[in-house]
N, C-alpha and C positions, 0 to 999 in steps of 0.2 A: 545506687544506680546499677541496673542489670544490664549486662552485656550479652549481645546476640552471639552465641557460640555456634550457630548453625552455619554451614558453609554457603557462599554466596552461589546463585545460580546464574548460569550463562543464558543470555536471551534465547538460544536455541533450546535449552532445557525447559524454559518457561513456554515457549511457543515452538515446538518442533517443525512447524510449517516454515519457520523462517530459513530452515536449512535448504529447502527446495523451492520456496516461493516467496523470497524476500520482497520482490517487486509488488507482487499481488497484495501481501501484508501491508506494504507502504501505501498503496492506493487506497485500501480499505481504511486504513488508520487516518490518513490525510483527509479522505472524504468524510469520515466521522467527525474529525476535528473542525472541519468547515460546515458540518451540519447539512450535508448534501446526500440525497438519495441518489442511487445509480442513474435514475432517469434524469435527475436534474444535471448531474455531471455529464451525462450524455449530450443534454441540450446545450450545455455551456462550452464543450469542447468539439462537438460535431462528431463525436465518436459513438458508434451504435452502442446502445445500452448492453445488448447481449455480448458484444465485444468486451465492454468493461467487466461484466460478470465473468467472462472467461479468463480475463487477465487476472482478476482477483483470486480466481481459483486455480491459477497455474496452468490453465488449459490453452492459453494463448500467449505467445511471447510479446514483450513489450519492446517495440522499437524506439530508436532514438527520436525520431519525429512525433511519435505518440507520446513518449515521456515527456517531451518539451511542451506539448499541447496540455496534457495533464497538469504539468508542473505550474504553468502560467495560471490555470484556473484554481489550483489548490495551494498557491503561495508557498511552494517548496521547491528545493534544488531537484532539477530533472534526473540527476544522477542517482537519487535513491531508488528510482524505479528500474534501473538497469542492472 
């Protein structure tokens, strides 16, 4: 049996974007898990598609109310987006 002697990586080392845009990464990941395009998520949440894009790319903050709307559709705890 072989043992892995390489050091474990932190999530931030694997995806540096997590350090500054964890909410956006969470939206993108949850949306992918649910099989939704940005346009579909926009239709289901009533949030403009370009706003979803900006949130995913760290160019728009995700407020608590927006996080709750996203969480309801994406079946995830809203706090992951904050």
